[in-house]
VODO-132469 format. One record per residue: x, y, z of N, C-alpha, C, O in turn; residue in one letter. Coordinates in steps of 0.001 Angstrom, whole numbers, padded with zeros to 6 digits, always signed. Each point is the difference from the previous one (the first is absolute). Layout:
BEGIN
XYZXYZXYZXYZA...
END
This chain:
BEGIN
+000831-001194+000000-000831+001194+000000+000869+001249+000000+000967+000085+000757X-001303+000880-001598+000762+001239-000099-000227+000867+001234-001134+000332+000345X+002229+000027+000309-000054+000948+001121+000858+001194-000398+001220-000128-000097X-001828+001280-000133+000764+001159-000482+000948+000547+001057-000203-000193+001198X+001237+000877-001664+000912+000684+000921-000646+001243+000584+000264+000374+001142X-001126+000271-001952-000670+001224+000456-001287+000198-000779-000138-000473-001127X-000797+001175+001738-001270+000367-000625-000013+001502-000231+000288+000772+000915X-000617-000356-002124-000223+001409-000303-001480+000138-000358-000470-000640-000941X-000270+001472+001685-001446+000016-000186-000559+001416-000066+000486+000915+000665X-001521-000762-001487-000730+001261-000053-000936+000087+001205-000484-001019+000492X+000238+002219-000032-000687+000190+001286-001444-000479+000013-000532-000298+001070X-000119+000216-002229-001428-000330-000013-000295-001479-000194-001167-000368-000134X+002176-000491+000113-000288-001402-000329-000812-000693+001088-000655-001006-000269X+000689+001529+001489-000765-000645+001069-001502+000230-000121-000775-000512+000807X+000361+001285-001818-001428+000187-000260-000578-001169-000801-001214-000100-000177X+002083-000769-000297-000406-001141-000813+000237-001297+000775+000943-000105+000784X-001804-000866-001013+000096-001288+000693+001362-000650-000230+000643-000459+000944X-000211+000423-002201+001287-000621-000296+001146+000781+000635+000963-000596+000483X-001059+001920-000480+001033+000807+000627+000166-000326+001471+001121-000125+000492X-002230-000011+000208+000044-000362+001423+000620-001381+000184+000804-000215+000907X-001184-000714-001773+000529-001358+000107+001513-000036-000188+000704-000700+000728X-000203+001459-001713+001439+000000-000276+000783+000682+001119+001081-000458+000370X-001615+001540+000166+000674+000664+001114+000073-000916+001222+000993+000003+000727X-002037-000776-000510+000002-000938+001112+000943-001171-000284+000734-000444+000883X-000760-000050-002119+000839-001140-000374+001480+000317+000194+000772-000855+000432X-000384+002084-000753+001401+000389+000078+000256+001003+001125+000818+000909-000138X-001524-001085+001243+000094+000952+001107+001388+000029+000635+000373+000994+000623X+000386-002063-000773+001331-000062+000591+001105+000441-000957+001179-000024+000353X-001563+000428-001570+000974+000427-001005+000150+001526+000079-001005+000697+000136X+002216-000167-000217+000176+001463-000006-000835+000640-001104-000061-000509-001119X-000578+001625+001443-000878+000631-000989+000231+001499-000056+000380+000637+000982X-000627-000095-002177+000221+001417-000241-001164+000546-000821-000365-000572-001027X-000207+001665+001479-001110+000608-000735+000547+000842-001149+000989+000719+000148X-001659-000826-001302+000411+000745-001195-001186+000777-000546-001151-000298+000319X+001440+001297-001143-001057+000803-000603-000589-000679-001229-001207+000056-000236X+002079-000700-000546-000437-000548-001285+000814-001242-000324+001230+000053-000031X-001901-001167-000211+000692-001258-000296+000815+000075-001274+000914-000802-000194X-001226+001749-000680+000641+000099-001305+001238+000889+000019+000683+000138-001015X-000396+000457+002150+001135+000922+000058+000606-000035+001402-000258+000875+000826X+001064-001899-000576+000645-000155+001298+001441+000479-000162+000855-000719-000517X-000608+001924+000961+001288+000654-000247+001167-000816+000526+001048-000077-000640X-001225-000528+001799+001067-000802+000595+000426-001128-000931+001187-000304-000118X-002166-000314-000544+000297-001097-000925+000720+000516-001249+000974-000594-000465X-001470+001699-000060+000561+000524-001250+001455+000425+000157+000744+000029-000980X-000336+000297+002190+001372+000458+000237+000978-001148+000192+001213+000215+000005X-001716-001417+000150+000887-001138+000249+000782-000362-001262-000456+000251-001116X+001614-000830+001299+000842-000388-001123-000537-001269-000657-000793-000736+000589X+001239+000498-001811-000446-001182-000731+000341-001302+000722-000758-000968-000068X+001889+000946+000754+000408-001243+000656-000932-000386+001141+000022-001145+000453X-000844+002087+000019-000944-000279+001076-001349-000502-000514-000924-000217+000784X+000812+000033-002093-001264-000427-000603-000553-001285+000624-001184-000035+000338X+001989-001025-000168-000558-001224+000618-000514+000242+001412-001007-000582+000402X+001689+001433+000349-000437+000297+001362-001311+000768-000006-000849-000220+000864X+000672+001123-001833-001253+000743-000087-001178-000934-000258-001129+000279+000404X+001405-001380-001075-001048-000982-000280-000506-000676+001283-001029-000676-000009X+001750+000864+001085-000397-000600+001275-001004+000877+000750-000484-000386+001065X+000169+001554-001608-000980+000877+000625-001379-000214-000602-000129-000510-001113X-000890+000901+001848-001380-000113-000463-000648+001381+000086+000038+000650+001046X-000626-000214-002145-000642+001312-000044-001506-000211-000078-000479-000787-000817X-000265+001485+001661-001451-000176+000056-000678+001356-000175+000332+000961+000695X-001276-000886-001619-000715+001242-000237-001319-000253-000697-000512-001119+000020X-000033+002138-000627-001209-000136-000812+000333+000342-001441+000810+000886-000272X-001448-001603-000651+000219+000295-001408-000895+001159-000414-001217-000034+000181X+001848+001060-000741-000744+001191-000411-000371-000026-001481-000996+000602-000402X+001785-001292-000402-000252-000065-001445-000760-001271-000333+000435-001100+000342X-001559+001252-001003-000848-001153-000317-000332-000074-001491-001055-000504-000384X+001952+001004-000439-000243+000039-001440+000192-001372-000621+001034-000637+000202X-002029+000177-000959+000096-001254-000728+000665+000278-001349-000364+000949-000693X+001328-001773+000331+000718+000157-001265-000431-001106-000948+000065-001180+000342X-000504+001560-001529-000440-001004-000976+001146-000941-000344+001154+000412-000112X-001499-001685-000054+000978-001026-000309-000609-000943-001026-001208-000238+000011X+002033-000293-000891-000550-000843-001067+000764-001316-000120+000215-000514-001097X+000189-000016+002246+000679-001292-000013-000902-001047+000648-000800-000633-000689X+000918+000444+001996-000868-000970+000679-001087+000695+000813-000817-000661+000641X+000806+001996-000667-001009+000730+000763-000481+001200-000790+000607+000397-000995X-001709+000172+001460-000503+001236-000603+000612+001222+000669+000182+001039-000634X+000138-001170+001933+000562+001120+000744+001092-000471+000958-000110-001057+000620X+001167+001865-000513+000956-000119+001085-000516+000866+001142-000271+001186-000188X+000136-001776+001367-000674+000668+001108+000961+000198+001177+000583-000974+000476X-000405+002203+000002+000772+000198+001235-000713-000716+001143-001195+000198+000219X+001940-001030+000508-000691-000775+001028+000731+000087+001342+000567+001045+000320X-000571-002103+000454+000308+000087+001427+001478+000090+000341+000341+000168+001171X+000538-000274-002142+001427+000096+000313+000787+000438-001216-000477-000054-001134X+001688+000486+001401+000947+000353-001052+001389-000358+000493+000335+000229+001162X+000466-000790-002049+001326-000434+000408-000015-001398+000581-001009-000702-000072X+002140+000297+000651+000162-001395+000379+001173-000114+000968+000825+000909+000084X-000747-002016+000643+001156-000210+000875+001076-000839-000690+001099-000151+000533X-001403-000395-001714+001009-000698-000787+000857+001026-000736-000284+001198+000041X+001330-001670-000711+000911+000911-000706+000361-000566-001363+001131-000435-000215X-002075+000438-000696+000297-000394-001377+000812+001117-000650-000375+001170+000086X+001467-001516-000727+000935+001003-000495-000567+000863-001114+000550+001063-000289X-001632-001490-000342-000586+000736-001115-001281+000736+000378-000623+000604-000874X+000204-000628+002133-001323+000477+000406-000317+001379-000565+000742+000953+000240X-001833-000838-000985-000318+001271-000645-000421+001070+001006+000043+001189-000315X-000446-001591+001511-000344+001000+001018+001242+000754+000459-000085+001162+000395X+001236-001823-000448+001245+000699+000312+000235+001090-001027+000442+001097+000340X-000735-001394-001582+000154+000981-001074-000977+001167+000188+000369+001162-000172X-001606-001483+000523-001015+001043+000150+000196+000837+001257-000191+001216-000017X+000570-001868+001095+000046+000683+001291+001406+000094+000573+000178+000265+001189X+000828-000485-002047+001380-000002+000448+000162-000973+001151-000175-001202-000200X+000503+001671+001402+000228-000929+001095-001277-000358+000735+000053-000728+000991X-001188+001211-001441-001241-000136+000776-000796-001230-000379-001228+000060-000072X+001897-001173-000170-000694-001233-000355-000240-000869+001222-000368-001167-000134X+000573+001721+001330-000315-000723+001223-001511-000172+000093-000750+000664-000715X+000312-001544+001587-001413-000353+000070-000811+001097+000690+000258+000370+001145X-001237+000129-001878-000948+000966+000563-001383-000639+000024-000462-000533-001008X-000186+000590+002147-001333-000564+000172-001012+001127+000129+000248+000997+000677X-001393-001165-001336-001046+001022+000019-001233-000564+000695-000561-001010-000424X+000150+001671+001488-001005-000574+000883-001437+000303-000423-000935-000571+000562X+000741+001461-001543-001363+000344-000438-000493-000967-001076-000425+000411-001080X+000492-001702+001400-000333-001040-000969-001468+000009-000372-000342-000307-001142X-000539+000650+002078-001440+000027-000295-000302+000984-001122-000800-000288-000891X+001433+001428+000939-000196+001032-001020+000449-000492-001373-000674+000239-001002X+001806-000921+000963+000540-000466-001271-000840-001123-000600-000284+000011-001198X-000111-000971+002014-000801-001100-000517-001387+000482-000411-000565-000492-000977X+000021+001443+001711-001314+000544-000334+000006+000641-001379-000966-000138-000750X+002039+000834+000408+000076+000622-001326+000056-001063-001098-000621+000154-001052X+001366-001231+001302+000065-001086-000986-001386-000591-000228-000425-000187-001140X-000270-000103+002225-001334-000612-000116-000968+000925-000716-000758-000451-000858X+000766+001715+001188-000916+000950-000642+000319+000160-001476-000909+000086-000826X+002201-000046+000484+000396+000116-001405-000430-001226-000788-000485+000122-001125X+000659-001293+001705-000368-001231-000704-001505-000094-000209-000460-000458-001046X-000298+000889+002033-001460-000123-000095-000616+001022-000936-001112-000205-000486X+001809+001301+000222-000501+001006-000939+000277-000376-001443-000611+000553-000914X+001530-001491+000699+000423-000347-001354-000990-000939-000681-000660-000813+000646X+000575+000947-001956-000846-000888-000793+000652-001357-000232-000671-000973-000344X+001972+000920+000534+000713-001263-000232+000733-000431+001274+000147+000777+000943X+000295-002001-000941+000769-000523+001122+001395+000613-000013+000715-000129-000994X-000314+000790+002070+001300+000646+000078+000949-000793+000897-000405-000587+001003X+001676+000590-001396+001037-000623+000810+000927+001081+000529+000443+000870-000750X-000150-000926+002047+000816+001014+000664+001301-000624+000505-000017-000968+000760X+001137+001533-001192+001317-000423+000473+000287+000742+001301+000212+001213-000008X-000203-001944+001133+000172+000634+001314+001404-000203+000559+000277+000408+001128X+000614-001033-001903+001323-000303+000526+001147+000540-000818+001099-000554+000049X-001317+001621-000805+001063+000489-000876+001093+000749+000750+001100+000159-000530X-001369+000304+001745+000993+000759+000758+000560-000743+001204+000804+000551+000751X-001224-001797-000564+000450-000748+001173-000256-001478-000236-000427-000402-001082X+000689-000394+002092-000284-001439-000067-000995-000322+001100+000346+000015+001181X-001587-000309-001568-001069-000152+000985+000087-001292+000794-000517-000069+001115X+001162-000962-001668+000215-001219+000781+000963+000295+001143-000219-000437+001130X+001276+001172-001420+000925+000406+001053-000692+000941+000980+000079-000201+001212X-000750+001218-001722-000661+000965+000881-000989-000685+000936-000148+000391+001158X-000521-001408-001667-001013-000692+000794+000580-000611+001278-000717-000152+000989X+001996-000196-000998+000617-000569+001194+000119+001037+001116+000202-000355+001162X-000326+001622-001510+000095+001084+000978-001379+000559+000347-000279+000283+001165X-000585-000124-002174-001270+000712+000195-001243-000860-000069-001056+000398+000492X+001167-001590-001103-001171-000833-000312-000925+000685-000996-001175-000355-000102X+001691+001329-000628-000827+000785-000916-000526-000803-001180-001105+000264-000473X+001864-001230-000011-000477-000759-001153-001185-000872+000403-000978-000105-000741X+001065-000514+001903-001141-000763+000512-001197+000924+000168-001108-000332-000422X+001323+001483+001034-001079+000981+000195-000606+000419-001337-001220+000105-000131X+002073+000131-000854-000467+000448-001323-000879-001051-000655-001088+000310-000486X+001553-001544+000471-000771-001062-000653-001341-000195+000701-001029-000153-000659X+001036+000159+001975-001239-000206+000752-000993+001139-000210-001210-000222+000035X+001705+001429-000253-000881+001153-000163-000335+000307-001455-000848+000847-000281X+001514-001540-000643-000277+000215-001420-000862-001100-000606-000654+000217-001020X+000647-001376+001627-000599-001181-000619-001486+000169-000293-000504-000616-000939X-000209+001423+001705-001444+000144-000187-000375+001215-000849-001183+000316-000128X+002159+000362-000446-000299+001106-000905-000670-000540-001260+000199-001157-000370X-000970+001979-000267-000766-000445-001163+000870-000232-001226-000281-000882-000811X+001335+001674+000678+000868-000098-001170+001452+000168+000428+000306+000351+001140X+000572-000614-002099+001405+000305+000201+000869-001195+000316-000446-000976+000603X+001714+001070-001028+001027-001000+000270+001246+000724+000486+000356+001058-000519X+000303-001632+001515+001252+000545+000506+001152-000920-000380-000140-001223+000025X+001280+001814-000377+001168-000803-000323+001242+000637+000597+000045+001209+000227X+000966-002036+000024+001253+000492+000570+001116-000991-000297-000251-001202-000085X+001488+001690-000074+001158-000885-000162+000705-000212+001323-000171+000784+000934X+000969-001847-000848+000776-000237+001212+001271-000783-000308+000045-000793-000940X+000982+001029+001742+001223-000795-000038+000139-000831+001274+001081-000502+000307X-002175+000362+000427+000064-000682+001289-000932-001208+000028-000949-000097-000777X+001251-000822+001701-000734-001270+000046-000919-000127+001220-000546-001077+000243X+000367+002153+000524-000789-000083+001237-001491+000148-000297-000644+000947+000451X+000112-001887-001209-001378+000111-000485-001014-000715+000888-001202+000125-000234X+001641-000861+001232-000916-000811+000805-001167+000798+000595-001112-000525+000045X+001312+001779+000416-001128+000731+000604-001180+000242-000936-001115+000227+000469X+001337-000270-001791-001114+000280-000914-000569-001260-000654-000931+000088-000800X+001479-001254+001132-000430-001221-000680-001412-000435+000389-000723-000561-000823X+000335+000810+002047-001307-000475+000476-001119+001014-000213-001148-000263+000359X+001470+001419-000941-000997+001059-000158-000960-000305-001141+000384-000612-000997X-001627+001039+001146-000990-000127-001068+000118+001214-000911-000733+000978+000152X+001660-001052-001096+000310+001146-000855-000973+000153-001171-000004+001029-000676X-000813-002043+000442-001035+000015-001038+000545+000293-001405-000707+000544-000848X+001971-000913+000617+000587+000160-001323+000299+001429-000388+000231+000286-001175X-000231+000619+002141+000180+001419-000299+001431+000493+000219+000274+001193-000135X+000630-002102+000471+001382+000373+000297+000936-000799-000908-000124-001220-000107X+001058+001912-000546+000963-000662-000879+001416+000287+000494+000560+001048-000319X+000025-001963+001092+001418+000151+000366+000882-000360-001192-000317-000902-000775X+001419+001618+000643+000968-000281-001065+001380-000094+000640+000486+000959+000600X+000130-002114-000736+001267-000258+000682+001155+000240-000964+000027-000544-001104X+000923+001364+001534+001165+000332-000807+001105-001014+000244+000318-000319+001146X+000264-000186-002226+001081-000980+000122+001211+000439-000813-000106+000789-000939X+001239-001316+001322+001260+000205-000705+000868-001219+000262-000268-000749+000940X+001300+000530-001742+000921-001097+000301+000592+000156+001398+000207+001122+000463X+000061-002224+000203+000520+000048+001369+001277+000822+000090+000211+000710+000984X+000636-000796-001993+001249+000768+000011-000274+001499+000059+000700+000732+000700X-001708-000274-001427-000335+001421+000004-000667+000393+001314+000275+001073+000537X-001149-001932-000017-000600+000284+001312+001103+000177+001043-000047+000935+000799X+001028-001820-000802+001073+000054+000992+000879+001235-000148+000431+000584+000994X-000167-000188-002238+000942+001093-000250-000654+001379-000051+000679+001015+000158X-001999-000975-000378-000635+001278-000322-001207+000316+000878-000218+001161+000346X-000567-002167+000021-001259+000233+000709+000166-000300+001493-000585-000946+000528X+001379+001757+000123+000336-000230+001405-001238+000095+000890-000795+000933-000111X+000651-001917+000992-001077+000049+000987-001335-000515-000481-000994+000137+000712X+000933-000725-001897-001252-000546-000528-000031-001517+000180+000997-000602+000401X-002132-000009-000695-000132-001456+000133+000767-000729-001097+000186+000518-001101X+000249-001715+001422+000723-000840-000958-000940-000483-001102-001220+000050+000152X+001782-000509-001240-000782-000444-001142-000930-001155+000367-001174+000012-000370X+001686-001005+001092-000847-001144+000357-001202+000441+000827-001103-000515-000181X+001315+001473+001091-001101+000507+000808-001041+000714-000841-001199-000123+000254X+001643+000862-001243-000944+000717-000881-000823-000988-000834-001203+000182-000183X+001868-001228-000318-000721-001007-000782-001019-000719+000878-001128-000246-000426X+001524-000087+001636-000937-000640+000930-001184+000921+000289-001134-000464+000120X+001395+001768-000009-001076+000962+000242-000980+000028-001166-001209+000099+000210X+001714-000184-001425-000878-000027-001181-000934-001208+000084-001209+000123-000199X+001782-001287+000497-000817-001216+000102-001042+000108+001108-001141-000428-000176X+001527+000996+001310-000929+000169+001112-001149+000937-000380-001165-000285+000273X+001512+001394-000901-001019+000990-000370-001005-000606-000979-001206+000222+000113X+001719-000986-001071-000906-000622-000970-000897-001031+000683-001190-000084-000302X+001749-000690+001208-000778-000997+000724-001097+000668+000831-001047-000596+000251X+001294+001837+000175-000987+000754+000778-001018+000716-000887-000840+000751+000495X+000919-000984-001801-001011+000536-000901+000310+001336-000630-000838+000563-000703X+002021-000048+000941+000365+001276-000607+000382-000179-001469+000595-001010-000376X-000938+001988-000442+000553+000102-001344+001390+000589+000154+000145+001087+000559X+000885-001780-001042+001379+000388+000291+000758+000324-001282-000154-000671-001020X+000979+001717+001098+000891+000348-001092+001451-000143+000431+000307-000023+001192X+000583-000071-002177+001435-000076+000261+000703+001106-000774-000138+000108-001218X+000892+000707+001941+000864+000980-000642+001410-000567-000055+000543-000404+001028X+000047+000370-002197+001428-000236-000098+000597+001391-000089+000048+000610-001069X+000410-000118+002220+000289+001422+000071+000864+000340+001200-000134-000601+001066X+001030+001578-001251+000382+000492-001315+001027-000923-000644+000869-000542+000683X-000964+000369-001956+000989-000787-000728+001292+000805-000050+000013+001150-000438X+001079-001774+000897+001307+000655+000015+000928-000769-000934+000220-001199+000176X+000309+001887-001154+000782-000661-001031+001471-000123+000414+000863+000725-000495X-000603-001658+001413+001376-000348+000337+000609-000783-001157-000702-000365-000943X+001991+000109+001013+000667-000690-001107-000630-001358-000298-000085-000407-001158X-000352-000286+002193-000579-001342-000164-001518+000017+000146-000582-000963+000500X-000068+002051-000930-001432+000166+000251-000853-001074-000650-001007-000411+000577X+001377-000051-001752-000818-001018-000668-000003-001305+000795-001039-000645+000142X+002185+000268+000365+000089-001215+000817-000820+000163+001282-000747-000900+000386X+000892+002059+000271-000705+000244+001261-001512-000025-000179-000711-000636+000778X+000226+001319-001793-001454+000101-000164-000611-001249-000615-001172-000293+000236X+001946-000446-001022-000509-001286-000486-000133-000975+001171-000994-000719+000102X+001983+000696+000770-000092-000844+001199-001190+000414+000860-000681-000855+000565X+000424+002159-000461-001148+000481+000779-001310-000499-000606-000870-000490+000719X+000729+000612-002029-001235-000440-000663-000198-001502+000186-001113-000459+000257X+002202-000307-000389-000094-001448+000203-000393-000333+001438-000793-000911+000237X+001349+001649+000714-000323-000246+001408-001468+000316+000263-000665-000729+000737X+000160+001787-001318-001419+000333+000153-000867-001119-000572-000986-000412+000610X+001364-000064-001771-000797-001052-000659-000036-001271+000850-001029-000674+000063X+002132+000347+000584+000070-001247+000762-000550+000143+001423-000376-000997+000616X+000324+002227-000087-000361+000196+001406-001400+000537+000216-000562-000176+001082X-000011+000820-002070-001351+000539+000159-001026-001117-000096+000194-000963-000741X-001269+001088+001477-001053-001014-000014-000746+000022-001326+000051+000980-000743X-000740-002070+000463-000777-000064-001229-001123+001041+000017-000370+000537-001044X-000164-000256+002226-001034+001043+000103+000552+001350-000430-000669+000754-000707X+001884-000452+001131+000617+001274-000386+000224+000037-001500-000349+000975-000665X+000929-002034+000138+000368-000013-001423-001214+000032-000925+000121+000297-001188X-001271-000600+001734-001205+000010-000819-000330+001388-000526-000418+000137-001149X+000600+000912+001981-000415+001337-000462+000850+001146+000531-000429+001152-000066X+001622-001430+000592+000848+001089+000460+000404+000882-001188+000159-000488-001119X+000002+001783+001375+000440+000918-001055+001335+000613+000387+000365+000034+001174X+000366+000457-002190+001345+000530+000210+000084+001473-000379-000674+000475-000915X+001521+000224+001649+000414+001355-000353+001524-000002-000026+000635-000556+000897X-000046+001170-001913+001450+000068-000132+000409+001467+000006-000466+000787-000824X+001338-000427+001755+000423+001391+000117+001525+000056+000010+000639-000632+000841X-000053+001386-001772+001448+000175-000039+000409+001102+000976-000725+000976+000187X+001873-001141+000421+000459+000940+001014+000285+001383-000576+000560+000128-001089X-000950+000897+001830+000482+001358-000240+000867+000383+001197-000137-000568+001083X+001017+001522-001287+000981+000340+001022+000245+001505-000033-000519+000698-000871X+001305-000204+001813+000211+001447+000034+001351+000344+000629+000641-000824+000653X-000242+002062-000877+001216+000536+000600-000126+000000+001525+000975-000266+000702X-002169+000561-000191-000221+000020+001445+000245-001382+000596+000637-000124+001046X-001145-000920-001717+000265-001365+000464+001501-000246+000135+000471-000510+001016X+000261+000881-002051+001437-000244-000016+000684+000673+001175+000814-000622+000683X-001135+001885-000440+000667+000755+001059-000329-000562+001379+000880-000095+000856X-002145-000280-000636-000368-000563+001298+000589-001393+000178+000571-000305+001047X-000707-000542-002065+000439-001389+000133+001502-000129+000215+000441-000855+000769X+000359+001698-001442+001442-000142+000127+000485+000371+001403+001073-000438+000415X-001851+001239+000317+000363+000357+001374-000718-000875+001029+000592-000402+001002X-001857+000112-001252-000778-000794+000964+000316-001485-000101-000022-000712+001004X+000316+000241-002212+000285-001425-000232+001275-000114-000846-000060-000416-001157X+001200+000781+001727+001240+000094-000795+000454-001318-000620+000757+000007-000970X-001201-001121+001506+000419-001300-000539-001025-000602-000954+000183-001113-000493X-001261+001848+000234-001067-000522-000859+000351+000146-001473+000885+000770-000374X-001586-001514-000439+000170+000055-001440-000414+001376-000529-000948+000605+000501X+001666-000118-001512-000361+001256-000656-000956-000313-001152+000383-000655-000970X-001612+001121+001079-001012-000336-000999+000062+000878-001240-000653-000299-001000X+001414+001356+001048+000113+000855-001177+001052-000563-000945+001153-000196+000382X-001558-000058-001602+000895-000524-001026-000147+000875-001237-000956-000147-000761X+001902+001054+000563-000124+000974-001096+000054-000645-001378-000422+000609-000983X+000937-001831+000899+000089-000658-001306-001361-000445-000519-000183-000159-001206X-000782-000043+002120-001320-000462-000444-001137+000900+000486-001170-000314-000215X+001509+001443+000877-001026+000906+000498+000137+001365-000660+001075+000386-000461X-002191+000333+000429-000011+001322-000606-000879+000921+000822-000776-000451+000842X+000905+001743-001092-000745+000984+000775-001498-000077-000235-000471-000291-001100X-000266+000563+002183-001456+000046-000084-000478+001151+000888-000605-000220+001049X+000884+001437-001482-000297+001160+000826+001195+000344+000866+000999-000719-000001X-001091+001797+000730+001107+000517+000789+000407-000981+001104-000768-000285+000919X+001990-000216-001038+000542-000861+001033-000601-001389+000062+000233-000718+000972X-001001+000313-001978-000641-001308+000012+000456-000818-001213+000353+000539-001050X-000376-001853+001238+000506-000888-001045-000932-001202-000169-000681-000425+000933X+000680-000102-002153-000625-001283-000242+000794-000725-001079+000937+000559-000571X-001314-001804+000294+000769-000786-000945-000239+000469-001432-001096+000431-000359X+002156-000527-000452-000089+000408-001399-001021-000854-000744-000303-001124+000399X-000214+001674-001477-001099-000652-000731+000365-001402-000463-000836-000902+000068X+002062+000695-000535+000367-001331-000493+000011-001021+001140-000364-001159-000203X+000776+001579+001390-000012-000894+001161-001437-000311+000398-000338-001144+000305X-000497+002170-000311-001405-000185+000371-000704-000925-000987-000777-000863+000407X+001037+001032-001681-000632-000855-001004+000463-001443+000130-000792-000929-000164X+002075+000740+000458+000515-001353+000226-000668-000621+001218-000333-001185+000001X+000139+001996+001038-000668-000482+001196-001448-000370-000251-000476-001030+000478X-000225+001865-001225-001405-000286-000319-000125-001321-000753-000867-000819+000306X+001734+000620-001288-000032-001234-000776+000287-001207+000887-000669-001026-000116X+001652+001139+000996+000366-001089+000900-001179-000405+000875-000312-001187+000107X-000340+002149+000515-001085-000335+000926-001239-000496-000745-000680-000907+000478X+000383+001478-001622-001147-000507-000767+000219-001448-000407-000903-000827+000132X+002088+000518-000621+000287-001357-000479-000007-001012+001152-000596-001072-000116X+001244+001407+001200+000154-000979+001085-001250-000129+000860-000287-001090+000494X-000456+002159-000303-001262-000138+000725-001024-000756-000847-000818-000750+000532X+000865+000947-001833-000901-000764-000869+000349-001491+000031-000878-000859-000085X+002184+000568+000209+000450-001392+000029-000403-000690+001297-000501-001124-000020X+000720+001801+001156-000215-000637+001306-001374+000308+000599-000475-000725+000874X-000159+001796-001342-001346+000360+000457-000873+000328-001220-000430+001141-000171X+000173-002142-000670-000672+000252-001280-001427+000525+000134-000517+000614-000933X-000125-000844+002075-001399+000392+000159-000187+001272+000825-001124+000359+000351X+002226+000317-000044-000073+001153+000890+000362+001293-000741+000826+000008-000912X-001457+001050+001327+000097+001270-000704+001087+000893+000591+000157+000081+001218X+000590+000586-002095+000878+001086+000410-000799+001297-000176-000350+000371-001120X+000066+000309+002226-000812+001210-000071+000749+001109-000713-000571+000708-000830X+001838-000557+001146+000819+001019-000653+001475-000290+000256+000349-000718+000937X+000515+001290-001786+001442+000011+000205+000453+001432-000199-000188+000562-001078X+000780+000036+002096+000438+001392-000106+001412+000158+000557+000544+001105-000002X
END
């Protein structure tokens, strides 16, 4: 169980049920009141090498921005929800790029307000809408601290319309297996070769645990997706990802293989990642490779078109070979 080194909290969180629960849960942890969870001056002044230590803190506040962003992949909208950031340290995390060093876990206690907006939006629509509630955090991980995912499923299941979806790199799915989700929740488990998990996705669940979680979720009646993400083109990437696809084919249950869907996402990277990682994780692999990457906006990089096209062909061919009846939703 995660026990933070310190709590940073906004003064009004005790007006919410979850806020009171978290303050009581961590009553023995040093705490500091802040004005705004999005601008903690003490954190911003810390050096890059202190990044892993900052991840040991927990920030608690209320979410003020509730704007839904249109999405055209596996959901209709990306929805700001109950958390942002994470206690893991994936070297490519896009929240580090967006928020510089502020990718530590922030919890938002006004969950009733956020879920109510989702339900009202879904019920006003003429069509069935899907809401991505995990684009800024990992709700399976967050649930171990807040129980918010259990709360969400229990309070969403009786809504008239709508589907919720979220990705995860963690295997702690047992708390949601017995819930009557009524088919309205789509978990999507992110996988990578074990070598990449070990070298790049620090603090996340192992590959075998993630595969077991997929099987458990399907057995519990969930519609499950698999993200192969982010694809990182190391020198031996074809060998690594072919072994991953073969392992999935041999380890996933027949129920999963019947209708699981895939998403393929190629890694993007940034100058900010490089500067933080070289100081915070000096012995870690350098993910920037100028021979196969090119600029994508100020200080950001992605793989060159020829590499991306080779990757697309590889995954289409091999997923068709080992998962002939399953759909690739997109490759980006």
